[in-house]
Jmol script that loads the backbone (N, CA, C; Angstrom):
load data "model"
ATOM      1  N   UNK A   1     154.867-128.829-109.429  1.00  0.00           N
ATOM      2  CA  UNK A   1     153.621-128.885-108.318  1.00  0.00           C
ATOM      3  C   UNK A   1     153.342-127.689-107.543  1.00  0.00           C
ATOM      4  N   UNK A   2     152.477-126.663-108.113  1.00  0.00           N
ATOM      5  CA  UNK A   2     152.290-125.463-107.216  1.00  0.00           C
ATOM      6  C   UNK A   2     151.564-125.631-105.596  1.00  0.00           C
ATOM      7  N   UNK A   3     152.610-124.735-104.985  1.00  0.00           N
ATOM      8  CA  UNK A   3     152.039-124.978-103.894  1.00  0.00           C
ATOM      9  C   UNK A   3     150.945-124.004-103.433  1.00  0.00           C
ATOM     10  N   UNK A   4     150.056-124.818-102.350  1.00  0.00           N
ATOM     11  CA  UNK A   4     148.788-124.384-101.803  1.00  0.00           C
ATOM     12  C   UNK A   4     149.320-123.272-100.758  1.00  0.00           C
ATOM     13  N   UNK A   5     148.396-122.331-100.918  1.00  0.00           N
ATOM     14  CA  UNK A   5     148.242-121.412-100.131  1.00  0.00           C
ATOM     15  C   UNK A   5     147.115-120.904 -99.166  1.00  0.00           C
ATOM     16  N   UNK A   6     147.501-121.555 -97.567  1.00  0.00           N
ATOM     17  CA  UNK A   6     146.319-121.993 -96.604  1.00  0.00           C
ATOM     18  C   UNK A   6     145.282-120.924 -96.904  1.00  0.00           C
ATOM     19  N   UNK A   7     145.514-119.295 -97.095  1.00  0.00           N
ATOM     20  CA  UNK A   7     145.102-118.222 -96.955  1.00  0.00           C
ATOM     21  C   UNK A   7     143.739-118.172 -97.904  1.00  0.00           C
ATOM     22  N   UNK A   8     144.018-118.989 -99.369  1.00  0.00           N
ATOM     23  CA  UNK A   8     142.827-119.423 -99.813  1.00  0.00           C
ATOM     24  C   UNK A   8     141.679-120.134 -99.817  1.00  0.00           C
ATOM     25  N   UNK A   9     142.522-121.523 -98.690  1.00  0.00           N
ATOM     26  CA  UNK A   9     141.551-122.461 -98.721  1.00  0.00           C
ATOM     27  C   UNK A   9     140.403-122.354 -97.176  1.00  0.00           C
ATOM     28  N   UNK A  10     140.934-121.587 -96.209  1.00  0.00           N
ATOM     29  CA  UNK A  10     140.629-121.129 -95.297  1.00  0.00           C
ATOM     30  C   UNK A  10     140.554-119.941 -94.634  1.00  0.00           C
ATOM     31  N   UNK A  11     138.996-118.957 -94.804  1.00  0.00           N
ATOM     32  CA  UNK A  11     138.451-118.164 -94.582  1.00  0.00           C
ATOM     33  C   UNK A  11     138.777-117.499 -93.257  1.00  0.00           C
ATOM     34  N   UNK A  12     138.878-118.478 -92.285  1.00  0.00           N
ATOM     35  CA  UNK A  12     139.752-117.901 -91.026  1.00  0.00           C
ATOM     36  C   UNK A  12     140.958-117.646 -91.169  1.00  0.00           C
ATOM     37  N   UNK A  13     141.479-118.162 -91.928  1.00  0.00           N
ATOM     38  CA  UNK A  13     143.561-117.689 -91.822  1.00  0.00           C
ATOM     39  C   UNK A  13     143.377-116.360 -92.747  1.00  0.00           C
ATOM     40  N   UNK A  14     142.582-116.650 -93.781  1.00  0.00           N
ATOM     41  CA  UNK A  14     142.883-115.141 -94.901  1.00  0.00           C
ATOM     42  C   UNK A  14     142.463-113.708 -93.860  1.00  0.00           C
ATOM     43  N   UNK A  15     141.162-113.858 -92.806  1.00  0.00           N
ATOM     44  CA  UNK A  15     140.949-113.048 -91.915  1.00  0.00           C
ATOM     45  C   UNK A  15     141.884-112.701 -90.610  1.00  0.00           C
ATOM     46  N   UNK A  16     142.788-113.758 -90.475  1.00  0.00           N
ATOM     47  CA  UNK A  16     143.506-113.292 -89.498  1.00  0.00           C
ATOM     48  C   UNK A  16     144.757-112.663 -90.422  1.00  0.00           C
ATOM     49  N   UNK A  17     145.448-113.033 -91.093  1.00  0.00           N
ATOM     50  CA  UNK A  17     146.112-112.287 -91.880  1.00  0.00           C
ATOM     51  C   UNK A  17     146.530-111.292 -92.060  1.00  0.00           C
ATOM     52  N   UNK A  18     144.846-110.503 -92.269  1.00  0.00           N
ATOM     53  CA  UNK A  18     144.621-109.422 -92.686  1.00  0.00           C
ATOM     54  C   UNK A  18     145.080-108.181 -91.300  1.00  0.00           C
ATOM     55  N   UNK A  19     145.660-107.076 -91.826  1.00  0.00           N
ATOM     56  CA  UNK A  19     146.168-105.836 -90.799  1.00  0.00           C
ATOM     57  C   UNK A  19     145.144-105.628 -90.162  1.00  0.00           C
ATOM     58  N   UNK A  20     145.857-105.734 -88.502  1.00  0.00           N
ATOM     59  CA  UNK A  20     145.116-105.610 -87.169  1.00  0.00           C
ATOM     60  C   UNK A  20     144.474-104.125 -87.084  1.00  0.00           C
ATOM     61  N   UNK A  21     144.662-103.099 -88.145  1.00  0.00           N
ATOM     62  CA  UNK A  21     144.161-101.870 -87.837  1.00  0.00           C
ATOM     63  C   UNK A  21     142.974-101.685 -88.954  1.00  0.00           C
ATOM     64  N   UNK A  22     142.986-102.428 -89.976  1.00  0.00           N
ATOM     65  CA  UNK A  22     142.032-102.666 -91.141  1.00  0.00           C
ATOM     66  C   UNK A  22     140.710-102.437 -90.193  1.00  0.00           C
ATOM     67  N   UNK A  23     139.376-102.077 -91.031  1.00  0.00           N
ATOM     68  CA  UNK A  23     138.527-102.072 -90.420  1.00  0.00           C
ATOM     69  C   UNK A  23     138.176-103.514 -90.532  1.00  0.00           C
ATOM     70  N   UNK A  24     137.243-104.041 -89.631  1.00  0.00           N
ATOM     71  CA  UNK A  24     136.688-105.518 -89.636  1.00  0.00           C
ATOM     72  C   UNK A  24     134.544-105.319 -89.699  1.00  0.00           C
ATOM     73  N   UNK A  25     134.327-105.905 -90.738  1.00  0.00           N
ATOM     74  CA  UNK A  25     132.873-106.039 -90.715  1.00  0.00           C
ATOM     75  C   UNK A  25     132.814-107.060 -89.906  1.00  0.00           C
ATOM     76  N   UNK A  26     130.953-106.835 -89.357  1.00  0.00           N
ATOM     77  CA  UNK A  26     130.138-105.861 -89.702  1.00  0.00           C
ATOM     78  C   UNK A  26     130.464-105.072 -88.095  1.00  0.00           C
ATOM     79  N   UNK A  27     130.313-103.999 -88.053  1.00  0.00           N
ATOM     80  CA  UNK A  27     130.955-103.415 -86.525  1.00  0.00           C
ATOM     81  C   UNK A  27     129.284-103.194 -86.190  1.00  0.00           C
ATOM     82  N   UNK A  28     128.698-103.875 -85.714  1.00  0.00           N
ATOM     83  CA  UNK A  28     127.050-104.112 -84.859  1.00  0.00           C
ATOM     84  C   UNK A  28     127.469-104.108 -83.372  1.00  0.00           C
ATOM     85  N   UNK A  29     127.031-103.011 -82.602  1.00  0.00           N
ATOM     86  CA  UNK A  29     127.610-103.372 -80.893  1.00  0.00           C
ATOM     87  C   UNK A  29     126.575-104.500 -79.806  1.00  0.00           C
ATOM     88  N   UNK A  30     126.653-104.875 -79.518  1.00  0.00           N
ATOM     89  CA  UNK A  30     126.113-105.517 -78.763  1.00  0.00           C
ATOM     90  C   UNK A  30     126.304-105.208 -77.364  1.00  0.00           C
ATOM     91  N   UNK A  31     125.635-105.082 -76.375  1.00  0.00           N
ATOM     92  CA  UNK A  31     125.972-104.803 -74.908  1.00  0.00           C
ATOM     93  C   UNK A  31     125.449-105.749 -74.392  1.00  0.00           C
ATOM     94  N   UNK A  32     126.634-106.246 -73.330  1.00  0.00           N
ATOM     95  CA  UNK A  32     126.422-107.238 -71.650  1.00  0.00           C
ATOM     96  C   UNK A  32     126.234-106.610 -70.931  1.00  0.00           C
ATOM     97  N   UNK A  33     125.308-106.952 -69.733  1.00  0.00           N
ATOM     98  CA  UNK A  33     125.105-106.320 -68.836  1.00  0.00           C
ATOM     99  C   UNK A  33     124.847-107.655 -67.399  1.00  0.00           C
ATOM    100  N   UNK A  34     125.220-107.040 -66.420  1.00  0.00           N
ATOM    101  CA  UNK A  34     125.375-108.072 -64.852  1.00  0.00           C
ATOM    102  C   UNK A  34     125.532-106.815 -63.784  1.00  0.00           C
ATOM    103  N   UNK A  35     124.325-107.120 -63.445  1.00  0.00           N
ATOM    104  CA  UNK A  35     124.545-105.732 -62.147  1.00  0.00           C
ATOM    105  C   UNK A  35     124.628-104.322 -62.362  1.00  0.00           C
ATOM    106  N   UNK A  36     125.609-103.498 -61.991  1.00  0.00           N
ATOM    107  CA  UNK A  36     126.073-102.188 -62.299  1.00  0.00           C
ATOM    108  C   UNK A  36     126.992-102.403 -63.429  1.00  0.00           C
ATOM    109  N   UNK A  37     127.298-103.456 -63.993  1.00  0.00           N
ATOM    110  CA  UNK A  37     128.307-103.093 -65.103  1.00  0.00           C
ATOM    111  C   UNK A  37     127.648-103.396 -66.270  1.00  0.00           C
ATOM    112  N   UNK A  38     128.170-103.200 -67.496  1.00  0.00           N
ATOM    113  CA  UNK A  38     127.863-103.462 -68.994  1.00  0.00           C
ATOM    114  C   UNK A  38     128.833-103.651 -69.603  1.00  0.00           C
ATOM    115  N   UNK A  39     128.972-104.219 -70.463  1.00  0.00           N
ATOM    116  CA  UNK A  39     130.003-104.040 -71.367  1.00  0.00           C
ATOM    117  C   UNK A  39     129.527-103.713 -72.950  1.00  0.00           C
ATOM    118  N   UNK A  40     129.978-102.659 -74.109  1.00  0.00           N
ATOM    119  CA  UNK A  40     129.310-103.043 -75.192  1.00  0.00           C
ATOM    120  C   UNK A  40     130.980-103.006 -76.297  1.00  0.00           C
ATOM    121  N   UNK A  41     130.681-104.274 -77.202  1.00  0.00           N
ATOM    122  CA  UNK A  41     131.825-104.649 -78.226  1.00  0.00           C
ATOM    123  C   UNK A  41     130.504-104.727 -79.262  1.00  0.00           C
ATOM    124  N   UNK A  42     131.783-105.336 -80.316  1.00  0.00           N
ATOM    125  CA  UNK A  42     131.348-105.387 -81.726  1.00  0.00           C
ATOM    126  C   UNK A  42     131.213-107.041 -81.354  1.00  0.00           C
ATOM    127  N   UNK A  43     130.636-107.762 -82.797  1.00  0.00           N
ATOM    128  CA  UNK A  43     129.676-109.300 -82.675  1.00  0.00           C
ATOM    129  C   UNK A  43     131.636-110.086 -82.381  1.00  0.00           C
ATOM    130  N   UNK A  44     132.858-109.452 -82.396  1.00  0.00           N
ATOM    131  CA  UNK A  44     134.137-110.428 -82.791  1.00  0.00           C
ATOM    132  C   UNK A  44     134.761-110.289 -81.436  1.00  0.00           C
ATOM    133  N   UNK A  45     134.375-109.255 -80.061  1.00  0.00           N
ATOM    134  CA  UNK A  45     133.929-109.286 -78.792  1.00  0.00           C
ATOM    135  C   UNK A  45     134.987-108.144 -78.300  1.00  0.00           C
ATOM    136  N   UNK A  46     135.288-107.204 -79.454  1.00  0.00           N
ATOM    137  CA  UNK A  46     136.515-105.909 -79.647  1.00  0.00           C
ATOM    138  C   UNK A  46     135.720-104.761 -79.176  1.00  0.00           C
ATOM    139  N   UNK A  47     136.315-104.156 -78.433  1.00  0.00           N
ATOM    140  CA  UNK A  47     135.961-102.975 -77.631  1.00  0.00           C
ATOM    141  C   UNK A  47     137.165-101.651 -78.278  1.00  0.00           C
ATOM    142  N   UNK A  48     136.221-101.023 -79.434  1.00  0.00           N
ATOM    143  CA  UNK A  48     137.488-100.126 -80.026  1.00  0.00           C
ATOM    144  C   UNK A  48     136.982 -98.608 -79.533  1.00  0.00           C
ATOM    145  N   UNK A  49     136.620 -97.972 -78.739  1.00  0.00           N
ATOM    146  CA  UNK A  49     137.112 -96.830 -77.716  1.00  0.00           C
ATOM    147  C   UNK A  49     136.145 -96.116 -78.375  1.00  0.00           C
ATOM    148  N   UNK A  50     135.531 -96.067 -79.537  1.00  0.00           N
ATOM    149  CA  UNK A  50     134.544 -94.944 -80.038  1.00  0.00           C
ATOM    150  C   UNK A  50     133.471 -94.561 -78.762  1.00  0.00           C
ATOM    151  N   UNK A  51     132.403 -95.578 -78.638  1.00  0.00           N
ATOM    152  CA  UNK A  51     131.388 -95.501 -77.530  1.00  0.00           C
ATOM    153  C   UNK A  51     131.422 -96.946 -77.262  1.00  0.00           C
ATOM    154  N   UNK A  52     132.530 -97.805 -77.424  1.00  0.00           N
ATOM    155  CA  UNK A  52     132.412 -98.841 -77.074  1.00  0.00           C
ATOM    156  C   UNK A  52     132.967 -98.968 -75.580  1.00  0.00           C
ATOM    157  N   UNK A  53     133.106 -99.864 -74.906  1.00  0.00           N
ATOM    158  CA  UNK A  53     133.870-100.178 -73.369  1.00  0.00           C
ATOM    159  C   UNK A  53     132.710-100.561 -72.630  1.00  0.00           C
ATOM    160  N   UNK A  54     133.644-100.728 -71.372  1.00  0.00           N
ATOM    161  CA  UNK A  54     133.218-101.858 -70.204  1.00  0.00           C
ATOM    162  C   UNK A  54     133.069-100.542 -69.077  1.00  0.00           C
ATOM    163  N   UNK A  55     131.691-100.624 -68.807  1.00  0.00           N
ATOM    164  CA  UNK A  55     131.131 -99.917 -67.414  1.00  0.00           C
ATOM    165  C   UNK A  55     131.030-100.244 -66.422  1.00  0.00           C
ATOM    166  N   UNK A  56     131.050 -99.835 -65.429  1.00  0.00           N
ATOM    167  CA  UNK A  56     130.827 -99.574 -64.304  1.00  0.00           C
ATOM    168  C   UNK A  56     130.286 -98.291 -63.330  1.00  0.00           C
ATOM    169  N   UNK A  57     129.008 -98.396 -62.647  1.00  0.00           N
ATOM    170  CA  UNK A  57     128.543 -97.417 -62.120  1.00  0.00           C
ATOM    171  C   UNK A  57     128.250 -96.259 -63.395  1.00  0.00           C
ATOM    172  N   UNK A  58     128.513 -96.048 -64.356  1.00  0.00           N
ATOM    173  CA  UNK A  58     128.140 -95.568 -65.501  1.00  0.00           C
ATOM    174  C   UNK A  58     129.334 -94.849 -65.586  1.00  0.00           C
ATOM    175  N   UNK A  59     130.583 -95.008 -65.473  1.00  0.00           N
ATOM    176  CA  UNK A  59     132.082 -94.813 -65.430  1.00  0.00           C
ATOM    177  C   UNK A  59     132.195 -95.936 -66.976  1.00  0.00           C
ATOM    178  N   UNK A  60     133.194 -95.477 -67.954  1.00  0.00           N
ATOM    179  CA  UNK A  60     134.112 -96.217 -68.388  1.00  0.00           C
ATOM    180  C   UNK A  60     135.580 -96.416 -68.091  1.00  0.00           C
ATOM    181  N   UNK A  61     135.317 -98.086 -67.379  1.00  0.00           N
ATOM    182  CA  UNK A  61     136.838 -98.576 -66.915  1.00  0.00           C
ATOM    183  C   UNK A  61     137.482 -98.881 -67.805  1.00  0.00           C
ATOM    184  N   UNK A  62     137.250 -99.317 -68.941  1.00  0.00           N
ATOM    185  CA  UNK A  62     137.728-100.124 -70.174  1.00  0.00           C
ATOM    186  C   UNK A  62     137.395 -99.405 -71.496  1.00  0.00           C
ATOM    187  N   UNK A  63     138.374 -98.847 -72.544  1.00  0.00           N
ATOM    188  CA  UNK A  63     138.264 -98.031 -73.573  1.00  0.00           C
ATOM    189  C   UNK A  63     138.666 -98.589 -74.677  1.00  0.00           C
ATOM    190  N   UNK A  64     139.331 -99.590 -74.383  1.00  0.00           N
ATOM    191  CA  UNK A  64     139.976-100.348 -75.843  1.00  0.00           C
ATOM    192  C   UNK A  64     140.372-101.803 -75.455  1.00  0.00           C
ATOM    193  N   UNK A  65     140.149-103.218 -76.266  1.00  0.00           N
ATOM    194  CA  UNK A  65     140.508-104.594 -75.696  1.00  0.00           C
ATOM    195  C   UNK A  65     140.012-105.017 -77.496  1.00  0.00           C
ATOM    196  N   UNK A  66     141.324-105.501 -77.559  1.00  0.00           N
ATOM    197  CA  UNK A  66     141.366-106.401 -78.715  1.00  0.00           C
ATOM    198  C   UNK A  66     141.466-108.155 -78.204  1.00  0.00           C
ATOM    199  N   UNK A  67     140.330-108.602 -78.719  1.00  0.00           N
ATOM    200  CA  UNK A  67     140.228-110.370 -78.650  1.00  0.00           C
ATOM    201  C   UNK A  67     141.107-111.127 -79.236  1.00  0.00           C
ATOM    202  N   UNK A  68     142.070-111.987 -78.761  1.00  0.00           N
ATOM    203  CA  UNK A  68     142.800-112.975 -79.753  1.00  0.00           C
ATOM    204  C   UNK A  68     142.975-114.100 -79.171  1.00  0.00           C
ATOM    205  N   UNK A  69     143.762-114.959 -79.766  1.00  0.00           N
ATOM    206  CA  UNK A  69     143.878-116.266 -79.514  1.00  0.00           C
ATOM    207  C   UNK A  69     144.912-116.968 -80.337  1.00  0.00           C
ATOM    208  N   UNK A  70     145.813-117.059 -79.653  1.00  0.00           N
ATOM    209  CA  UNK A  70     147.002-117.766 -79.976  1.00  0.00           C
ATOM    210  C   UNK A  70     147.809-116.308 -80.933  1.00  0.00           C
ATOM    211  N   UNK A  71     147.325-115.145 -80.322  1.00  0.00           N
ATOM    212  CA  UNK A  71     147.994-113.915 -80.580  1.00  0.00           C
ATOM    213  C   UNK A  71     147.505-113.667 -82.190  1.00  0.00           C
ATOM    214  N   UNK A  72     145.842-114.155 -82.803  1.00  0.00           N
ATOM    215  CA  UNK A  72     145.240-114.114 -83.843  1.00  0.00           C
ATOM    216  C   UNK A  72     144.132-113.765 -83.553  1.00  0.00           C
ATOM    217  N   UNK A  73     143.774-112.614 -83.990  1.00  0.00           N
ATOM    218  CA  UNK A  73     142.199-112.335 -84.393  1.00  0.00           C
ATOM    219  C   UNK A  73     141.291-113.083 -84.517  1.00  0.00           C
ATOM    220  N   UNK A  74     140.057-113.246 -83.858  1.00  0.00           N
ATOM    221  CA  UNK A  74     139.337-114.273 -83.692  1.00  0.00           C
ATOM    222  C   UNK A  74     137.954-114.272 -85.095  1.00  0.00           C
ATOM    223  N   UNK A  75     137.647-115.201 -85.451  1.00  0.00           N
ATOM    224  CA  UNK A  75     136.636-115.139 -86.502  1.00  0.00           C
ATOM    225  C   UNK A  75     135.434-115.199 -86.391  1.00  0.00           C
ATOM    226  N   UNK A  76     134.294-114.456 -86.689  1.00  0.00           N
ATOM    227  CA  UNK A  76     132.946-114.352 -85.987  1.00  0.00           C
ATOM    228  C   UNK A  76     131.941-115.754 -87.070  1.00  0.00           C
ATOM    229  N   UNK A  77     131.873-116.381 -86.074  1.00  0.00           N
ATOM    230  CA  UNK A  77     131.378-117.588 -86.417  1.00  0.00           C
ATOM    231  C   UNK A  77     129.402-117.798 -86.033  1.00  0.00           C
ATOM    232  N   UNK A  78     129.307-116.662 -85.636  1.00  0.00           N
ATOM    233  CA  UNK A  78     127.661-116.082 -85.489  1.00  0.00           C
ATOM    234  C   UNK A  78     127.848-115.506 -84.112  1.00  0.00           C
ATOM    235  N   UNK A  79     126.497-114.540 -84.433  1.00  0.00           N
ATOM    236  CA  UNK A  79     126.315-113.786 -83.524  1.00  0.00           C
ATOM    237  C   UNK A  79     124.501-113.112 -83.261  1.00  0.00           C
ATOM    238  N   UNK A  80     123.439-113.623 -82.579  1.00  0.00           N
ATOM    239  CA  UNK A  80     122.438-113.036 -82.973  1.00  0.00           C
ATOM    240  C   UNK A  80     121.658-112.674 -81.215  1.00  0.00           C
ATOM    241  N   UNK A  81     120.879-111.918 -81.323  1.00  0.00           N
ATOM    242  CA  UNK A  81     119.954-111.498 -80.006  1.00  0.00           C
ATOM    243  C   UNK A  81     118.444-111.849 -80.232  1.00  0.00           C
ATOM    244  N   UNK A  82     117.777-112.495 -79.295  1.00  0.00           N
ATOM    245  CA  UNK A  82     116.532-112.707 -79.124  1.00  0.00           C
ATOM    246  C   UNK A  82     115.793-111.146 -78.804  1.00  0.00           C
ATOM    247  N   UNK A  83     114.731-110.711 -79.483  1.00  0.00           N
ATOM    248  CA  UNK A  83     114.050-109.593 -79.481  1.00  0.00           C
ATOM    249  C   UNK A  83     114.148-108.849 -77.998  1.00  0.00           C
ATOM    250  N   UNK A  84     114.128-110.090 -77.170  1.00  0.00           N
ATOM    251  CA  UNK A  84     113.944-108.942 -75.562  1.00  0.00           C
ATOM    252  C   UNK A  84     115.350-109.326 -74.653  1.00  0.00           C
ATOM    253  N   UNK A  85     116.110-109.424 -75.969  1.00  0.00           N
ATOM    254  CA  UNK A  85     117.805-109.617 -75.411  1.00  0.00           C
ATOM    255  C   UNK A  85     118.034-110.526 -73.932  1.00  0.00           C
ATOM    256  N   UNK A  86     117.376-111.853 -73.895  1.00  0.00           N
ATOM    257  CA  UNK A  86     117.444-112.284 -72.952  1.00  0.00           C
ATOM    258  C   UNK A  86     118.251-113.858 -73.729  1.00  0.00           C
TER     259      UNK A  86
END
end "model"
wireframe off; spacefill off
backbone 0.3
color backbone group
């Protein structure tokens, strides 16, 4: 009997098994703002360092962050914003 490969069954497992340095699509940026602080991250919650980051008083205080759960990268389940970003 052939053994099943779980990467073929579950797309989330397949994505998590990819190289961490490989580009992850889509790289659409989202901004979150609270008071004098704001964060710019991709849909996965990652801050990659180009124009991304966590800013306070117009100073970037965090330039790179990878969101992981149990040592694995997260899977995008959905991300959307309304026209007025509220």
